[in-house]
TORKOL-4160 file (C-alpha; in steps of 0.2 Angstrom, whole numbers, padded with zeros to 4 digits, m for minus):
470
<pt num="1" X="0292" Y="0102" Z="m0171"/>
<pt num="2" X="0287" Y="0089" Z="m0159"/>
<pt num="3" X="0272" Y="0098" Z="m0154"/>
<pt num="4" X="0264" Y="0092" Z="m0170"/>
<pt num="5" X="0262" Y="0075" Z="m0161"/>
<pt num="6" X="0247" Y="0083" Z="m0152"/>
<pt num="7" X="0233" Y="0078" Z="m0164"/>
<pt num="8" X="0218" Y="0091" Z="m0165"/>
<pt num="9" X="0201" Y="0084" Z="m0164"/>
<pt num="10" X="0184" Y="0092" Z="m0166"/>
<pt num="11" X="0172" Y="0094" Z="m0151"/>
<pt num="12" X="0161" Y="0080" Z="m0157"/>
<pt num="13" X="0175" Y="0068" Z="m0159"/>
<pt num="14" X="0182" Y="0073" Z="m0142"/>
<pt num="15" X="0165" Y="0069" Z="m0135"/>
<pt num="16" X="0165" Y="0052" Z="m0143"/>
<pt num="17" X="0182" Y="0048" Z="m0137"/>
<pt num="18" X="0176" Y="0052" Z="m0119"/>
<pt num="19" X="0161" Y="0042" Z="m0121"/>
<pt num="20" X="0171" Y="0027" Z="m0127"/>
<pt num="21" X="0184" Y="0029" Z="m0114"/>
<pt num="22" X="0170" Y="0029" Z="m0100"/>
<pt num="23" X="0161" Y="0014" Z="m0108"/>
<pt num="24" X="0178" Y="0004" Z="m0109"/>
<pt num="25" X="0180" Y="0009" Z="m0090"/>
<pt num="26" X="0163" Y="0002" Z="m0087"/>
<pt num="27" X="0167" Y="m0014" Z="m0096"/>
<pt num="28" X="0183" Y="m0017" Z="m0086"/>
<pt num="29" X="0175" Y="m0013" Z="m0069"/>
<pt num="30" X="0158" Y="m0019" Z="m0070"/>
<pt num="31" X="0156" Y="m0035" Z="m0082"/>
<pt num="32" X="0152" Y="m0051" Z="m0072"/>
<pt num="33" X="0145" Y="m0065" Z="m0082"/>
<pt num="34" X="0128" Y="m0063" Z="m0075"/>
<pt num="35" X="0115" Y="m0051" Z="m0083"/>
<pt num="36" X="0114" Y="m0034" Z="m0076"/>
<pt num="37" X="0100" Y="m0031" Z="m0063"/>
<pt num="38" X="0089" Y="m0017" Z="m0068"/>
<pt num="39" X="0077" Y="m0006" Z="m0058"/>
<pt num="40" X="0061" Y="m0017" Z="m0061"/>
<pt num="41" X="0070" Y="m0033" Z="m0056"/>
<pt num="42" X="0077" Y="m0024" Z="m0040"/>
<pt num="43" X="0059" Y="m0019" Z="m0036"/>
<pt num="44" X="0053" Y="m0037" Z="m0038"/>
<pt num="45" X="0066" Y="m0043" Z="m0027"/>
<pt num="46" X="0063" Y="m0030" Z="m0014"/>
<pt num="47" X="0045" Y="m0034" Z="m0013"/>
<pt num="48" X="0050" Y="m0051" Z="m0007"/>
<pt num="49" X="0066" Y="m0048" Z="0002"/>
<pt num="50" X="0065" Y="m0031" Z="0011"/>
<pt num="51" X="0062" Y="m0035" Z="0030"/>
<pt num="52" X="0055" Y="m0018" Z="0034"/>
<pt num="53" X="0041" Y="m0021" Z="0020"/>
<pt num="54" X="0038" Y="m0038" Z="0025"/>
<pt num="55" X="0036" Y="m0033" Z="0043"/>
<pt num="56" X="0023" Y="m0020" Z="0037"/>
<pt num="57" X="0014" Y="m0033" Z="0028"/>
<pt num="58" X="0013" Y="m0044" Z="0043"/>
<pt num="59" X="0007" Y="m0031" Z="0054"/>
<pt num="60" X="m0007" Y="m0026" Z="0042"/>
<pt num="61" X="m0012" Y="m0044" Z="0041"/>
<pt num="62" X="m0013" Y="m0045" Z="0060"/>
<pt num="63" X="m0023" Y="m0028" Z="0060"/>
<pt num="64" X="m0036" Y="m0035" Z="0048"/>
<pt num="65" X="m0042" Y="m0048" Z="0061"/>
<pt num="66" X="m0048" Y="m0033" Z="0071"/>
<pt num="67" X="m0064" Y="m0033" Z="0061"/>
<pt num="68" X="m0070" Y="m0051" Z="0063"/>
<pt num="69" X="m0065" Y="m0050" Z="0082"/>
<pt num="70" X="m0076" Y="m0034" Z="0084"/>
<pt num="71" X="m0090" Y="m0041" Z="0074"/>
<pt num="72" X="m0090" Y="m0057" Z="0085"/>
<pt num="73" X="m0096" Y="m0046" Z="0099"/>
<pt num="74" X="m0112" Y="m0042" Z="0089"/>
<pt num="75" X="m0116" Y="m0060" Z="0084"/>
<pt num="76" X="m0125" Y="m0073" Z="0094"/>
<pt num="77" X="m0115" Y="m0082" Z="0107"/>
<pt num="78" X="m0118" Y="m0100" Z="0110"/>
<pt num="79" X="m0111" Y="m0109" Z="0125"/>
<pt num="80" X="m0114" Y="m0126" Z="0134"/>
<pt num="81" X="m0109" Y="m0132" Z="0151"/>
<pt num="82" X="m0110" Y="m0150" Z="0158"/>
<pt num="83" X="m0105" Y="m0157" Z="0175"/>
<pt num="84" X="m0106" Y="m0174" Z="0184"/>
<pt num="85" X="m0101" Y="m0178" Z="0201"/>
<pt num="86" X="m0102" Y="m0192" Z="0214"/>
<pt num="87" X="m0108" Y="m0185" Z="0230"/>
<pt num="88" X="m0105" Y="m0193" Z="0248"/>
<pt num="89" X="m0116" Y="m0184" Z="0261"/>
<pt num="90" X="m0117" Y="m0187" Z="0280"/>
<pt num="91" X="m0131" Y="m0179" Z="0289"/>
<pt num="92" X="m0135" Y="m0178" Z="0308"/>
<pt num="93" X="m0153" Y="m0174" Z="0313"/>
<pt num="94" X="m0159" Y="m0171" Z="0330"/>
<pt num="95" X="m0172" Y="m0184" Z="0335"/>
<pt num="96" X="m0189" Y="m0181" Z="0344"/>
<pt num="97" X="m0182" Y="m0187" Z="0361"/>
<pt num="98" X="m0166" Y="m0178" Z="0359"/>
<pt num="99" X="m0157" Y="m0192" Z="0351"/>
<pt num="100" X="m0147" Y="m0188" Z="0335"/>
<pt num="101" X="m0151" Y="m0198" Z="0319"/>
<pt num="102" X="m0136" Y="m0201" Z="0307"/>
<pt num="103" X="m0138" Y="m0205" Z="0289"/>
<pt num="104" X="m0127" Y="m0207" Z="0274"/>
<pt num="105" X="m0131" Y="m0203" Z="0256"/>
<pt num="106" X="m0120" Y="m0208" Z="0241"/>
<pt num="107" X="m0127" Y="m0203" Z="0223"/>
<pt num="108" X="m0122" Y="m0196" Z="0207"/>
<pt num="109" X="m0127" Y="m0179" Z="0201"/>
<pt num="110" X="m0127" Y="m0171" Z="0184"/>
<pt num="111" X="m0131" Y="m0155" Z="0176"/>
<pt num="112" X="m0131" Y="m0151" Z="0157"/>
<pt num="113" X="m0135" Y="m0134" Z="0150"/>
<pt num="114" X="m0135" Y="m0124" Z="0133"/>
<pt num="115" X="m0136" Y="m0105" Z="0133"/>
<pt num="116" X="m0139" Y="m0093" Z="0118"/>
<pt num="117" X="m0136" Y="m0075" Z="0120"/>
<pt num="118" X="m0139" Y="m0062" Z="0106"/>
<pt num="119" X="m0134" Y="m0044" Z="0109"/>
<pt num="120" X="m0148" Y="m0033" Z="0105"/>
<pt num="121" X="m0141" Y="m0015" Z="0110"/>
<pt num="122" X="m0123" Y="m0013" Z="0115"/>
<pt num="123" X="m0117" Y="0004" Z="0111"/>
<pt num="124" X="m0099" Y="0000" Z="0116"/>
<pt num="125" X="m0099" Y="m0015" Z="0104"/>
<pt num="126" X="m0106" Y="m0005" Z="0090"/>
<pt num="127" X="m0093" Y="0009" Z="0092"/>
<pt num="128" X="m0079" Y="m0005" Z="0094"/>
<pt num="129" X="m0084" Y="m0013" Z="0077"/>
<pt num="130" X="m0083" Y="0004" Z="0069"/>
<pt num="131" X="m0067" Y="0007" Z="0077"/>
<pt num="132" X="m0060" Y="m0009" Z="0070"/>
<pt num="133" X="m0065" Y="m0004" Z="0053"/>
<pt num="134" X="m0056" Y="0013" Z="0055"/>
<pt num="135" X="m0041" Y="0003" Z="0062"/>
<pt num="136" X="m0040" Y="m0008" Z="0047"/>
<pt num="137" X="m0041" Y="0007" Z="0035"/>
<pt num="138" X="m0027" Y="0015" Z="0044"/>
<pt num="139" X="m0016" Y="m0001" Z="0043"/>
<pt num="140" X="m0020" Y="m0003" Z="0024"/>
<pt num="141" X="m0015" Y="0015" Z="0022"/>
<pt num="142" X="0001" Y="0012" Z="0032"/>
<pt num="143" X="0006" Y="m0003" Z="0021"/>
<pt num="144" X="0003" Y="0008" Z="0006"/>
<pt num="145" X="0015" Y="0020" Z="0014"/>
<pt num="146" X="0027" Y="0007" Z="0017"/>
<pt num="147" X="0027" Y="0002" Z="m0001"/>
<pt num="148" X="0030" Y="0020" Z="m0006"/>
<pt num="149" X="0044" Y="0021" Z="0006"/>
<pt num="150" X="0051" Y="0005" Z="m0001"/>
<pt num="151" X="0051" Y="0012" Z="m0019"/>
<pt num="152" X="0059" Y="0028" Z="m0013"/>
<pt num="153" X="0073" Y="0019" Z="m0003"/>
<pt num="154" X="0076" Y="0007" Z="m0017"/>
<pt num="155" X="0076" Y="0020" Z="m0031"/>
<pt num="156" X="0088" Y="0031" Z="m0020"/>
<pt num="157" X="0100" Y="0016" Z="m0016"/>
<pt num="158" X="0099" Y="0011" Z="m0035"/>
<pt num="159" X="0103" Y="0028" Z="m0042"/>
<pt num="160" X="0116" Y="0031" Z="m0028"/>
<pt num="161" X="0125" Y="0016" Z="m0034"/>
<pt num="162" X="0125" Y="0021" Z="m0052"/>
<pt num="163" X="0131" Y="0039" Z="m0047"/>
<pt num="164" X="0145" Y="0031" Z="m0037"/>
<pt num="165" X="0150" Y="0021" Z="m0053"/>
<pt num="166" X="0148" Y="0037" Z="m0064"/>
<pt num="167" X="0160" Y="0046" Z="m0052"/>
<pt num="168" X="0173" Y="0032" Z="m0053"/>
<pt num="169" X="0172" Y="0032" Z="m0072"/>
<pt num="170" X="0174" Y="0051" Z="m0072"/>
<pt num="171" X="0189" Y="0049" Z="m0061"/>
<pt num="172" X="0197" Y="0036" Z="m0071"/>
<pt num="173" X="0194" Y="0046" Z="m0087"/>
<pt num="174" X="0202" Y="0061" Z="m0079"/>
<pt num="175" X="0217" Y="0050" Z="m0073"/>
<pt num="176" X="0220" Y="0044" Z="m0090"/>
<pt num="177" X="0220" Y="0062" Z="m0097"/>
<pt num="178" X="0231" Y="0068" Z="m0083"/>
<pt num="179" X="0243" Y="0053" Z="m0086"/>
<pt num="180" X="0244" Y="0058" Z="m0104"/>
<pt num="181" X="0248" Y="0076" Z="m0100"/>
<pt num="182" X="0261" Y="0070" Z="m0088"/>
<pt num="183" X="0269" Y="0059" Z="m0100"/>
<pt num="184" X="0268" Y="0073" Z="m0114"/>
<pt num="185" X="0276" Y="0085" Z="m0102"/>
<pt num="186" X="0290" Y="0074" Z="m0098"/>
<pt num="187" X="0294" Y="0071" Z="m0116"/>
<pt num="188" X="0294" Y="0090" Z="m0120"/>
<pt num="189" X="0305" Y="0093" Z="m0106"/>
<pt num="190" X="0317" Y="0079" Z="m0111"/>
<pt num="191" X="0317" Y="0087" Z="m0129"/>
<pt num="192" X="0321" Y="0105" Z="m0122"/>
<pt num="193" X="0304" Y="0111" Z="m0126"/>
<pt num="194" X="0295" Y="0111" Z="m0110"/>
<pt num="195" X="0298" Y="0117" Z="m0092"/>
<pt num="196" X="0299" Y="0108" Z="m0075"/>
<pt num="197" X="0284" Y="0118" Z="m0069"/>
<pt num="198" X="0273" Y="0109" Z="m0082"/>
<pt num="199" X="0279" Y="0092" Z="m0076"/>
<pt num="200" X="0276" Y="0097" Z="m0058"/>
<pt num="201" X="0259" Y="0103" Z="m0061"/>
<pt num="202" X="0254" Y="0088" Z="m0071"/>
<pt num="203" X="0261" Y="0077" Z="m0058"/>
<pt num="204" X="0252" Y="0086" Z="m0044"/>
<pt num="205" X="0235" Y="0084" Z="m0053"/>
<pt num="206" X="0239" Y="0066" Z="m0057"/>
<pt num="207" X="0242" Y="0062" Z="m0038"/>
<pt num="208" X="0227" Y="0071" Z="m0033"/>
<pt num="209" X="0216" Y="0061" Z="m0045"/>
<pt num="210" X="0224" Y="0045" Z="m0038"/>
<pt num="211" X="0217" Y="0049" Z="m0021"/>
<pt num="212" X="0200" Y="0053" Z="m0029"/>
<pt num="213" X="0200" Y="0036" Z="m0037"/>
<pt num="214" X="0203" Y="0028" Z="m0020"/>
<pt num="215" X="0188" Y="0037" Z="m0012"/>
<pt num="216" X="0177" Y="0034" Z="m0028"/>
<pt num="217" X="0180" Y="0015" Z="m0027"/>
<pt num="218" X="0176" Y="0014" Z="m0008"/>
<pt num="219" X="0160" Y="0024" Z="m0012"/>
<pt num="220" X="0155" Y="0011" Z="m0026"/>
<pt num="221" X="0157" Y="m0003" Z="m0013"/>
<pt num="222" X="0147" Y="0006" Z="0000"/>
<pt num="223" X="0132" Y="0011" Z="m0012"/>
<pt num="224" X="0131" Y="m0007" Z="m0019"/>
<pt num="225" X="0130" Y="m0014" Z="m0001"/>
<pt num="226" X="0116" Y="m0001" Z="0002"/>
<pt num="227" X="0106" Y="m0009" Z="m0012"/>
<pt num="228" X="0111" Y="m0026" Z="m0007"/>
<pt num="229" X="0103" Y="m0024" Z="0010"/>
<pt num="230" X="0086" Y="m0020" Z="0001"/>
<pt num="231" X="0086" Y="m0033" Z="m0012"/>
<pt num="232" X="0096" Y="m0047" Z="m0002"/>
<pt num="233" X="0105" Y="m0051" Z="m0019"/>
<pt num="234" X="0123" Y="m0046" Z="m0025"/>
<pt num="235" X="0122" Y="m0029" Z="m0034"/>
<pt num="236" X="0138" Y="m0030" Z="m0044"/>
<pt num="237" X="0131" Y="m0027" Z="m0061"/>
<pt num="238" X="0118" Y="m0014" Z="m0063"/>
<pt num="239" X="0109" Y="m0008" Z="m0078"/>
<pt num="240" X="0115" Y="0010" Z="m0082"/>
<pt num="241" X="0106" Y="0026" Z="m0085"/>
<pt num="242" X="0105" Y="0030" Z="m0104"/>
<pt num="243" X="0103" Y="0049" Z="m0106"/>
<pt num="244" X="0098" Y="0045" Z="m0125"/>
<pt num="245" X="0082" Y="0036" Z="m0118"/>
<pt num="246" X="0079" Y="0047" Z="m0103"/>
<pt num="247" X="0064" Y="0059" Z="m0105"/>
<pt num="248" X="0065" Y="0075" Z="m0096"/>
<pt num="249" X="0046" Y="0077" Z="m0092"/>
<pt num="250" X="0041" Y="0092" Z="m0082"/>
<pt num="251" X="0027" Y="0089" Z="m0069"/>
<pt num="252" X="0010" Y="0086" Z="m0077"/>
<pt num="253" X="m0002" Y="0095" Z="m0073"/>
<pt num="254" X="0009" Y="0110" Z="m0072"/>
<pt num="255" X="m0002" Y="0118" Z="m0058"/>
<pt num="256" X="0006" Y="0116" Z="m0041"/>
<pt num="257" X="m0010" Y="0118" Z="m0032"/>
<pt num="258" X="m0017" Y="0103" Z="m0041"/>
<pt num="259" X="m0003" Y="0092" Z="m0035"/>
<pt num="260" X="m0006" Y="0098" Z="m0017"/>
<pt num="261" X="m0025" Y="0095" Z="m0018"/>
<pt num="262" X="m0021" Y="0078" Z="m0024"/>
<pt num="263" X="m0008" Y="0074" Z="m0011"/>
<pt num="264" X="m0020" Y="0079" Z="0003"/>
<pt num="265" X="m0033" Y="0068" Z="m0004"/>
<pt num="266" X="m0023" Y="0052" Z="m0007"/>
<pt num="267" X="m0006" Y="0053" Z="0002"/>
<pt num="268" X="m0005" Y="0037" Z="0011"/>
<pt num="269" X="0001" Y="0044" Z="0028"/>
<pt num="270" X="m0013" Y="0057" Z="0028"/>
<pt num="271" X="m0025" Y="0043" Z="0024"/>
<pt num="272" X="m0018" Y="0033" Z="0039"/>
<pt num="273" X="m0020" Y="0048" Z="0051"/>
<pt num="274" X="m0038" Y="0052" Z="0045"/>
<pt num="275" X="m0042" Y="0034" Z="0049"/>
<pt num="276" X="m0034" Y="0036" Z="0066"/>
<pt num="277" X="m0045" Y="0051" Z="0069"/>
<pt num="278" X="m0060" Y="0041" Z="0065"/>
<pt num="279" X="m0054" Y="0028" Z="0077"/>
<pt num="280" X="m0051" Y="0041" Z="0090"/>
<pt num="281" X="m0069" Y="0047" Z="0088"/>
<pt num="282" X="m0076" Y="0029" Z="0091"/>
<pt num="283" X="m0065" Y="0028" Z="0107"/>
<pt num="284" X="m0075" Y="0044" Z="0113"/>
<pt num="285" X="m0091" Y="0034" Z="0109"/>
<pt num="286" X="m0085" Y="0019" Z="0118"/>
<pt num="287" X="m0081" Y="0029" Z="0133"/>
<pt num="288" X="m0099" Y="0037" Z="0132"/>
<pt num="289" X="m0106" Y="0020" Z="0132"/>
<pt num="290" X="m0102" Y="0017" Z="0150"/>
<pt num="291" X="m0118" Y="0027" Z="0154"/>
<pt num="292" X="m0129" Y="0017" Z="0142"/>
<pt num="293" X="m0138" Y="0001" Z="0146"/>
<pt num="294" X="m0136" Y="m0016" Z="0137"/>
<pt num="295" X="m0150" Y="m0026" Z="0131"/>
<pt num="296" X="m0147" Y="m0045" Z="0127"/>
<pt num="297" X="m0159" Y="m0058" Z="0121"/>
<pt num="298" X="m0156" Y="m0074" Z="0131"/>
<pt num="299" X="m0162" Y="m0092" Z="0128"/>
<pt num="300" X="m0157" Y="m0106" Z="0140"/>
<pt num="301" X="m0161" Y="m0125" Z="0142"/>
<pt num="302" X="m0154" Y="m0136" Z="0156"/>
<pt num="303" X="m0156" Y="m0153" Z="0162"/>
<pt num="304" X="m0151" Y="m0158" Z="0180"/>
<pt num="305" X="m0152" Y="m0174" Z="0189"/>
<pt num="306" X="m0150" Y="m0177" Z="0208"/>
<pt num="307" X="m0145" Y="m0158" Z="0210"/>
<pt num="308" X="m0143" Y="m0160" Z="0229"/>
<pt num="309" X="m0147" Y="m0172" Z="0243"/>
<pt num="310" X="m0165" Y="m0166" Z="0244"/>
<pt num="311" X="m0168" Y="m0170" Z="0225"/>
<pt num="312" X="m0160" Y="m0187" Z="0224"/>
<pt num="313" X="m0166" Y="m0196" Z="0208"/>
<pt num="314" X="m0176" Y="m0182" Z="0203"/>
<pt num="315" X="m0174" Y="m0175" Z="0185"/>
<pt num="316" X="m0178" Y="m0157" Z="0180"/>
<pt num="317" X="m0178" Y="m0150" Z="0162"/>
<pt num="318" X="m0179" Y="m0132" Z="0161"/>
<pt num="319" X="m0181" Y="m0120" Z="0147"/>
<pt num="320" X="m0180" Y="m0101" Z="0148"/>
<pt num="321" X="m0182" Y="m0087" Z="0135"/>
<pt num="322" X="m0181" Y="m0068" Z="0140"/>
<pt num="323" X="m0173" Y="m0051" Z="0139"/>
<pt num="324" X="m0158" Y="m0046" Z="0150"/>
<pt num="325" X="m0156" Y="m0028" Z="0153"/>
<pt num="326" X="m0141" Y="m0020" Z="0162"/>
<pt num="327" X="m0142" Y="m0002" Z="0168"/>
<pt num="328" X="m0126" Y="0006" Z="0175"/>
<pt num="329" X="m0130" Y="0018" Z="0189"/>
<pt num="330" X="m0113" Y="0025" Z="0197"/>
<pt num="331" X="m0096" Y="0020" Z="0193"/>
<pt num="332" X="m0087" Y="0032" Z="0204"/>
<pt num="333" X="m0084" Y="0045" Z="0190"/>
<pt num="334" X="m0074" Y="0032" Z="0179"/>
<pt num="335" X="m0085" Y="0035" Z="0164"/>
<pt num="336" X="m0083" Y="0054" Z="0164"/>
<pt num="337" X="m0065" Y="0053" Z="0166"/>
<pt num="338" X="m0064" Y="0040" Z="0152"/>
<pt num="339" X="m0074" Y="0052" Z="0140"/>
<pt num="340" X="m0062" Y="0067" Z="0144"/>
<pt num="341" X="m0047" Y="0056" Z="0141"/>
<pt num="342" X="m0054" Y="0050" Z="0124"/>
<pt num="343" X="m0058" Y="0068" Z="0119"/>
<pt num="344" X="m0040" Y="0074" Z="0123"/>
<pt num="345" X="m0033" Y="0060" Z="0113"/>
<pt num="346" X="m0044" Y="0065" Z="0098"/>
<pt num="347" X="m0038" Y="0083" Z="0099"/>
<pt num="348" X="m0020" Y="0077" Z="0099"/>
<pt num="349" X="m0023" Y="0066" Z="0083"/>
<pt num="350" X="m0032" Y="0080" Z="0074"/>
<pt num="351" X="m0018" Y="0092" Z="0078"/>
<pt num="352" X="m0005" Y="0079" Z="0072"/>
<pt num="353" X="m0015" Y="0077" Z="0056"/>
<pt num="354" X="m0015" Y="0096" Z="0053"/>
<pt num="355" X="0004" Y="0097" Z="0056"/>
<pt num="356" X="0007" Y="0082" Z="0044"/>
<pt num="357" X="m0004" Y="0090" Z="0031"/>
<pt num="358" X="0006" Y="0106" Z="0031"/>
<pt num="359" X="0022" Y="0096" Z="0030"/>
<pt num="360" X="0016" Y="0086" Z="0015"/>
<pt num="361" X="0010" Y="0102" Z="0006"/>
<pt num="362" X="0028" Y="0109" Z="0009"/>
<pt num="363" X="0036" Y="0093" Z="0003"/>
<pt num="364" X="0025" Y="0092" Z="m0013"/>
<pt num="365" X="0030" Y="0111" Z="m0017"/>
<pt num="366" X="0048" Y="0107" Z="m0015"/>
<pt num="367" X="0048" Y="0091" Z="m0025"/>
<pt num="368" X="0037" Y="0099" Z="m0038"/>
<pt num="369" X="0050" Y="0113" Z="m0040"/>
<pt num="370" X="0064" Y="0101" Z="m0040"/>
<pt num="371" X="0057" Y="0092" Z="m0055"/>
<pt num="372" X="0053" Y="0107" Z="m0064"/>
<pt num="373" X="0070" Y="0115" Z="m0061"/>
<pt num="374" X="0078" Y="0098" Z="m0064"/>
<pt num="375" X="0073" Y="0098" Z="m0082"/>
<pt num="376" X="0080" Y="0115" Z="m0085"/>
<pt num="377" X="0096" Y="0111" Z="m0076"/>
<pt num="378" X="0099" Y="0095" Z="m0085"/>
<pt num="379" X="0097" Y="0104" Z="m0102"/>
<pt num="380" X="0108" Y="0118" Z="m0096"/>
<pt num="381" X="0122" Y="0107" Z="m0091"/>
<pt num="382" X="0120" Y="0096" Z="m0107"/>
<pt num="383" X="0124" Y="0113" Z="m0116"/>
<pt num="384" X="0138" Y="0116" Z="m0104"/>
<pt num="385" X="0146" Y="0099" Z="m0107"/>
<pt num="386" X="0146" Y="0103" Z="m0126"/>
<pt num="387" X="0155" Y="0120" Z="m0122"/>
<pt num="388" X="0167" Y="0112" Z="m0111"/>
<pt num="389" X="0172" Y="0099" Z="m0124"/>
<pt num="390" X="0174" Y="0114" Z="m0136"/>
<pt num="391" X="0185" Y="0122" Z="m0123"/>
<pt num="392" X="0197" Y="0107" Z="m0121"/>
<pt num="393" X="0198" Y="0107" Z="m0140"/>
<pt num="394" X="0201" Y="0125" Z="m0141"/>
<pt num="395" X="0215" Y="0125" Z="m0128"/>
<pt num="396" X="0224" Y="0110" Z="m0136"/>
<pt num="397" X="0223" Y="0120" Z="m0152"/>
<pt num="398" X="0230" Y="0136" Z="m0144"/>
<pt num="399" X="0244" Y="0126" Z="m0136"/>
<pt num="400" X="0249" Y="0120" Z="m0153"/>
<pt num="401" X="0249" Y="0138" Z="m0158"/>
<pt num="402" X="0258" Y="0144" Z="m0143"/>
<pt num="403" X="0245" Y="0155" Z="m0136"/>
<pt num="404" X="0240" Y="0142" Z="m0122"/>
<pt num="405" X="0250" Y="0133" Z="m0109"/>
<pt num="406" X="0248" Y="0115" Z="m0103"/>
<pt num="407" X="0241" Y="0122" Z="m0087"/>
<pt num="408" X="0227" Y="0129" Z="m0098"/>
<pt num="409" X="0224" Y="0112" Z="m0105"/>
<pt num="410" X="0224" Y="0104" Z="m0088"/>
<pt num="411" X="0211" Y="0117" Z="m0081"/>
<pt num="412" X="0200" Y="0114" Z="m0097"/>
<pt num="413" X="0200" Y="0095" Z="m0093"/>
<pt num="414" X="0196" Y="0099" Z="m0075"/>
<pt num="415" X="0182" Y="0110" Z="m0080"/>
<pt num="416" X="0175" Y="0097" Z="m0091"/>
<pt num="417" X="0176" Y="0084" Z="m0078"/>
<pt num="418" X="0166" Y="0095" Z="m0066"/>
<pt num="419" X="0153" Y="0099" Z="m0079"/>
<pt num="420" X="0151" Y="0080" Z="m0082"/>
<pt num="421" X="0150" Y="0077" Z="m0063"/>
<pt num="422" X="0137" Y="0090" Z="m0061"/>
<pt num="423" X="0127" Y="0084" Z="m0076"/>
<pt num="424" X="0126" Y="0066" Z="m0069"/>
<pt num="425" X="0121" Y="0073" Z="m0052"/>
<pt num="426" X="0108" Y="0083" Z="m0060"/>
<pt num="427" X="0100" Y="0068" Z="m0069"/>
<pt num="428" X="0100" Y="0058" Z="m0054"/>
<pt num="429" X="0093" Y="0072" Z="m0043"/>
<pt num="430" X="0079" Y="0074" Z="m0056"/>
<pt num="431" X="0075" Y="0056" Z="m0056"/>
<pt num="432" X="0074" Y="0056" Z="m0037"/>
<pt num="433" X="0063" Y="0072" Z="m0036"/>
<pt num="434" X="0051" Y="0063" Z="m0048"/>
<pt num="435" X="0051" Y="0048" Z="m0038"/>
<pt num="436" X="0048" Y="0057" Z="m0022"/>
<pt num="437" X="0034" Y="0068" Z="m0030"/>
<pt num="438" X="0025" Y="0053" Z="m0036"/>
<pt num="439" X="0026" Y="0045" Z="m0019"/>
<pt num="440" X="0019" Y="0060" Z="m0010"/>
<pt num="441" X="0003" Y="0060" Z="m0021"/>
<pt num="442" X="0001" Y="0041" Z="m0020"/>
<pt num="443" X="0005" Y="0037" Z="m0038"/>
<pt num="444" X="0022" Y="0029" Z="m0036"/>
<pt num="445" X="0019" Y="0011" Z="m0042"/>
<pt num="446" X="0025" Y="m0002" Z="m0053"/>
<pt num="447" X="0020" Y="0007" Z="m0069"/>
<pt num="448" X="0031" Y="0022" Z="m0064"/>
<pt num="449" X="0046" Y="0011" Z="m0060"/>
<pt num="450" X="0043" Y="0002" Z="m0077"/>
<pt num="451" X="0044" Y="0019" Z="m0085"/>
<pt num="452" X="0060" Y="0024" Z="m0077"/>
<pt num="453" X="0067" Y="0007" Z="m0080"/>
<pt num="454" X="0065" Y="0010" Z="m0099"/>
<pt num="455" X="0078" Y="0023" Z="m0097"/>
<pt num="456" X="0091" Y="0011" Z="m0092"/>
<pt num="457" X="0102" Y="0000" Z="m0103"/>
<pt num="458" X="0113" Y="m0015" Z="m0099"/>
<pt num="459" X="0131" Y="m0013" Z="m0100"/>
<pt num="460" X="0139" Y="m0023" Z="m0114"/>
<pt num="461" X="0142" Y="m0022" Z="m0132"/>
<pt num="462" X="0125" Y="m0017" Z="m0137"/>
<pt num="463" X="0126" Y="m0001" Z="m0126"/>
<pt num="464" X="0144" Y="0005" Z="m0130"/>
<pt num="465" X="0139" Y="0015" Z="m0145"/>
<pt num="466" X="0126" Y="0025" Z="m0136"/>
<pt num="467" X="0129" Y="0040" Z="m0126"/>
<pt num="468" X="0129" Y="0035" Z="m0107"/>
<pt num="469" X="0132" Y="0044" Z="m0091"/>
<pt num="470" X="0144" Y="0053" Z="m0089"/>
């Protein structure tokens, strides 16, 4: 019988065939001459090329100058002045007998001075200096947050690109399987052993997968461009996730509350907001300083020559050392209004911090749960993949025995594709949950990226024998 042309294979051999088919699809689709870009290389490129992160670095560099600017208001201030003029003076003086005496003076006058002022007590300047320190601390924390955001964005874009490639490989594998089923149905029908229904069903599924292939190819291009925007380099050849290397690590420590406590302490956004609260507190002190006196130590030395027409050709050398005190008395209520305004702003920052703290706690709980459940889900889907391979094998064997139809085989193929798709998604969702959780507690850094990068392998001859996603 012609049905004997269908060769039965074990689930393990079916799995290997699926893996080889997927790997061959990768080789055809994503094999430029250049070496594959992996995650750590993408990270190094993003540090130099991502405009959002570069803008954050520039903003932080500008913010750092606030400290020397504020400190300068507490240090000695030395200034000098000099002037030299040519004067032409006409004077009219009534005489003793009523006659007016006219005279003309032409002379050069000059004045040279040097002044030194050392602030002794200026509450406003002291508060301004402490505020500058808080502002720089906020800027540094914001830069750290920008780095965490960059790593999350980069990892998301990288894994989305890999996921799109996996989806395309799955569709091509399904297309090949449906194409083989369609050709087999046509051969059986021509030999009088099949039905037209088998052909129509296989044709409908084949046409559907063609539409899915078009969508998958478009998604591959889009996700690659997303990554290219971050690294400013072509992203045509990416290192692939190798499930054989991937470690399904549950959150450590296993206590969720420890992660929350750590996040509240070191989360970059919360640190920036705490620094903003401190800055706002110093703004209150600056406003209150409007009621406080200022005390400066002043030293001056000046030299003047022919200062006016009554001191022509007279030279004066004057030195002064003393203390200058300024005491505010009344400013029309401006200071009190400034204090109330600063207190209201302080309350706003405190309430915003509390809202963000609760939000961060919720995010940590969510990502902690995603990581913990992701480990279990991936393992469950790996078992489901093995079961779906067995289902395909069993349906093919049942078809040969006459207890299963071609539709059953097609359904088994479809189920296996769905399981492989869900498994690939579960792996990437686990990875992204892990990345986001580390970012929330401030431990997402180059070492973590290197760890995940170790789970990747370059596409090529060396990786064809390894199990790869899907």
